[in-house]
One Martini backbone bead per residue (centre of mass of N, CA, C, O) as a GRO file, in nm:
protein
   64
    1MET     BB    1  -1.007   1.745  -1.914
    2ALA     BB    2  -0.886   1.601  -2.180
    3ARG     BB    3  -0.725   1.317  -2.300
    4ASP     BB    4  -0.480   1.226  -2.487
    5ASP     BB    5  -0.367   0.942  -2.651
    6ASP     BB    6  -0.051   1.038  -2.631
    7ASP     BB    7  -0.063   1.029  -2.342
    8PRO     BB    8   0.057   0.929  -2.069
    9PRO     BB    9   0.006   0.772  -1.802
   10PRO     BB   10  -0.035   0.819  -1.490
   11ARG     BB   11   0.147   0.829  -1.214
   12LYS     BB   12   0.220   0.693  -0.933
   13ARG     BB   13   0.228   0.763  -0.610
   14ALA     BB   14   0.456   0.782  -0.375
   15ARG     BB   15   0.448   0.666  -0.033
   16LEU     BB   16   0.756   0.630  -0.009
   17GLU     BB   17   1.059   0.701   0.105
   18LYS     BB   18   1.356   0.653  -0.078
   19PRO     BB   19   1.643   0.550   0.001
   20VAL     BB   20   1.980   0.549  -0.028
   21LEU     BB   21   2.139   0.247  -0.024
   22ASP     BB   22   2.450   0.314  -0.055
   23THR     BB   23   2.460   0.466   0.242
   24LEU     BB   24   2.405   0.191   0.370
   25GLY     BB   25   2.437  -0.042   0.589
   26ILE     BB   26   2.365  -0.354   0.680
   27GLU     BB   27   2.210  -0.285   0.943
   28GLU     BB   28   2.034  -0.063   0.816
   29LEU     BB   29   1.898  -0.249   0.611
   30ARG     BB   30   1.769  -0.437   0.819
   31ASP     BB   31   1.603  -0.217   0.958
   32TYR     BB   32   1.444  -0.137   0.705
   33ILE     BB   33   1.309  -0.409   0.664
   34ASP     BB   34   1.161  -0.411   0.935
   35GLU     BB   35   0.992  -0.158   0.878
   36LEU     BB   36   0.849  -0.270   0.627
   37ARG     BB   37   0.718  -0.516   0.763
   38GLU     BB   38   0.549  -0.352   0.965
   39GLU     BB   39   0.388  -0.202   0.746
   40ILE     BB   40   0.268  -0.449   0.609
   41THR     BB   41   0.117  -0.554   0.858
   42ARG     BB   42  -0.059  -0.303   0.898
   43VAL     BB   43  -0.197  -0.311   0.619
   44GLU     BB   44  -0.312  -0.600   0.633
   45ALA     BB   45  -0.493  -0.542   0.879
   46ASP     BB   46  -0.667  -0.326   0.738
   47ILE     BB   47  -0.771  -0.502   0.512
   48ALA     BB   48  -0.912  -0.711   0.693
   49ARG     BB   49  -1.103  -0.511   0.829
   50LYS     BB   50  -1.244  -0.413   0.566
   51CYS     BB   51  -1.344  -0.690   0.474
   52SER     BB   52  -1.518  -0.743   0.721
   53HIS     BB   53  -1.707  -0.503   0.682
   54ARG     BB   54  -1.801  -0.581   0.399
   55THR     BB   55  -1.923  -0.856   0.470
   56ALA     BB   56  -2.129  -0.745   0.673
   57ALA     BB   57  -2.273  -0.557   0.475
   58ASP     BB   58  -2.352  -0.769   0.266
   59ALA     BB   59  -2.523  -0.940   0.462
   60PHE     BB   60  -2.724  -0.715   0.542
   61PHE     BB   61  -2.780  -0.631   0.213
   62ARG     BB   62  -2.900  -0.874   0.112
   63ARG     BB   63  -3.053  -1.021  -0.137
   64PRO     BB   64  -3.339  -1.230  -0.180
   0.00000   0.00000   0.00000
């Protein structure tokens, strides 16, 4: 199905459920920040792993 030029671009799907921050206390907000930092660290480690695999594959299949 073709997209009309007048159609807005598709929105990105939200990956995380965003809590209503007004209902959280200061300590709960700090805990939420810690959870987000842990998730960022996990994702960055996976990116590094995938880049490492890509580099190894590129080196293996390097054109002469």
